[in-house]
C-alpha positions as CSV (number, residue, x, y, z in Angstrom):
1,M,-0.4,-28.6,-36.8
2,R,-0.2,-26.2,-39.7
3,V,-1.8,-22.7,-39.8
4,V,-2.3,-20.0,-42.1
5,I,-2.9,-16.7,-40.3
6,Q,-4.4,-13.6,-42.0
7,R,-4.5,-10.2,-40.5
8,V,-8.0,-9.0,-41.7
9,S,-10.1,-5.9,-41.7
10,E,-13.1,-8.3,-41.8
11,A,-14.1,-12.0,-42.4
12,S,-17.0,-14.3,-42.3
13,V,-17.9,-17.9,-42.8
14,T,-21.2,-18.7,-44.7
15,I,-22.7,-22.3,-44.7
16,D,-25.7,-23.1,-46.9
17,G,-26.2,-19.4,-47.6
18,K,-26.3,-18.4,-43.8
19,V,-23.5,-16.4,-42.2
20,K,-22.2,-18.8,-39.2
21,S,-19.4,-16.3,-38.0
22,S,-18.2,-12.9,-38.8
23,I,-15.5,-10.6,-37.3
24,S,-14.3,-7.2,-37.8
25,M,-10.5,-6.5,-37.4
26,G,-8.6,-9.5,-36.2
27,L,-7.3,-12.8,-37.4
28,L,-8.7,-15.5,-39.8
29,I,-6.9,-18.7,-39.0
30,L,-7.1,-21.8,-41.2
31,L,-6.0,-24.8,-39.3
32,G,-4.8,-28.1,-40.7
33,I,-4.3,-31.1,-38.3
34,E,-2.0,-34.1,-38.7
35,S,-2.5,-37.6,-37.1
36,E,0.6,-36.9,-34.9
37,D,-0.6,-33.5,-33.7
38,G,-1.5,-33.2,-30.0
39,L,-1.8,-30.9,-27.0
40,D,1.9,-29.6,-27.2
41,D,1.2,-28.5,-30.8
42,I,-2.1,-26.7,-29.7
43,Q,-0.4,-25.0,-26.8
44,W,2.6,-23.8,-28.8
45,L,0.6,-22.5,-31.7
46,S,-2.0,-20.7,-29.3
47,R,0.8,-19.0,-27.4
48,K,2.4,-17.9,-30.6
49,I,-0.6,-16.8,-32.3
50,S,-1.9,-14.8,-29.3
51,G,1.3,-12.9,-29.0
52,L,2.1,-12.6,-32.7
53,R,2.9,-8.9,-33.2
54,I,1.4,-8.3,-36.5
55,F,-0.9,-5.2,-35.9
56,N,0.2,-1.7,-36.5
57,D,1.1,0.6,-33.5
58,E,0.7,4.3,-33.5
59,N,3.8,4.7,-35.7
60,G,2.5,2.3,-38.3
61,V,5.0,-0.4,-37.2
62,M,3.7,-4.1,-36.8
63,N,4.3,-4.1,-33.0
64,K,0.9,-5.1,-31.4
65,S,-1.0,-8.5,-31.0
66,V,-4.6,-9.3,-31.7
67,M,-4.9,-9.0,-27.8
68,D,-3.3,-5.5,-27.8
69,V,-5.8,-4.1,-30.4
70,N,-8.8,-5.9,-29.0
71,G,-9.3,-7.9,-32.2
72,E,-11.4,-10.9,-33.1
73,I,-10.6,-14.4,-34.2
74,I,-12.2,-16.9,-36.6
75,V,-10.8,-20.5,-36.8
76,V,-11.6,-22.7,-39.8
77,S,-10.5,-26.3,-40.1
78,Q,-8.7,-26.9,-43.5
79,F,-7.4,-30.4,-44.1
80,T,-6.0,-29.3,-47.6
81,L,-3.1,-27.5,-45.7
82,H,-1.6,-30.8,-45.6
83,A,-1.9,-31.7,-49.3
84,S,1.2,-33.3,-50.7
85,T,1.8,-32.4,-54.4
86,K,5.1,-34.3,-54.9
87,K,3.6,-36.8,-57.5
88,G,1.3,-36.0,-60.3
89,N,-1.2,-33.3,-60.4
90,R,-3.8,-34.6,-58.0
91,P,-3.0,-33.7,-54.3
92,S,-2.8,-36.4,-51.7
93,Y,-4.1,-35.8,-48.2
94,I,-2.7,-38.8,-46.7
95,K,-1.0,-36.7,-43.9
96,A,-4.3,-34.9,-42.7
97,A,-5.8,-36.4,-39.7
98,K,-9.2,-38.3,-40.1
99,P,-12.1,-36.8,-38.5
100,E,-12.1,-39.0,-35.3
101,V,-8.6,-37.5,-34.5
102,S,-9.1,-34.0,-36.0
103,I,-12.4,-32.9,-34.6
104,P,-11.4,-33.2,-30.9
105,L,-8.1,-31.6,-31.6
106,Y,-9.8,-28.8,-33.7
107,E,-12.2,-28.2,-30.7
108,K,-9.4,-28.2,-28.2
109,F,-7.4,-25.8,-30.3
110,V,-10.3,-23.4,-30.3
111,D,-10.7,-23.6,-26.4
112,V,-7.0,-23.2,-25.7
113,L,-6.7,-20.3,-28.1
114,K,-9.7,-18.8,-26.4
115,E,-8.0,-19.3,-23.0
116,T,-4.6,-18.1,-24.1
117,S,-5.8,-14.9,-25.9
118,G,-8.8,-14.0,-23.7
119,I,-10.8,-13.4,-27.0
120,E,-13.9,-15.2,-27.9
121,V,-13.0,-17.3,-30.8
122,Q,-15.6,-17.9,-33.5
123,T,-15.5,-20.9,-35.9
124,G,-16.5,-22.4,-39.1
125,E,-18.2,-25.8,-39.1
126,F,-15.9,-28.9,-39.3
127,G,-16.3,-30.8,-42.6
128,A,-18.9,-28.3,-44.0
129,D,-18.9,-26.8,-47.4
130,M,-17.9,-23.2,-46.3
131,K,-17.6,-20.0,-48.0
132,V,-14.8,-18.0,-46.5
133,R,-14.7,-14.2,-47.1
134,L,-12.0,-12.0,-46.0
135,L,-10.5,-8.6,-46.5
136,N,-6.8,-9.3,-45.9
137,D,-5.2,-6.1,-44.3
138,G,-1.7,-5.4,-45.5
139,P,-1.8,-8.0,-47.0
140,V,-0.4,-9.9,-43.9
141,T,-0.4,-13.6,-44.2
142,I,1.7,-15.7,-41.9
143,L,2.4,-19.6,-42.2
144,M,3.3,-21.5,-39.2
145,D,3.8,-25.3,-38.5
146,S,4.1,-26.7,-34.9
147,K,6.6,-29.3,-36.5
148,N,9.0,-26.3,-37.1
149,K,9.4,-24.7,-33.8
150,E,13.2,-24.2,-34.1
């Protein structure tokens, strides 16, 4: 599982001209799923994301988690995070899991993240053409891959 985590002042997901989800201060998480991903990947990422200290404390030091600052979370599925660009100019998405694998894993990730963080997690819509707006705060952008735990 691969994620792009962005600390945001605000973010929203719009589908067919209608806002599906929106948050103020918190995390926008783009989630890419591979066929080999499973519950271990979900649990590891959820723990890391929930405890990630990327919000400023009283001294302006990144020392607080999304839970510490009562932040909000949006998770958006994004298969393009597993694009391979080794050959040619057209990315290959062969490593990205098919919907029958990725939809249940996406839903489980949202549930486990909700459970781990204690925060209501908003979402995009799997497979939809989404317009994602964000105001990156910092900017702070973190890349994590559950295959690179060490």
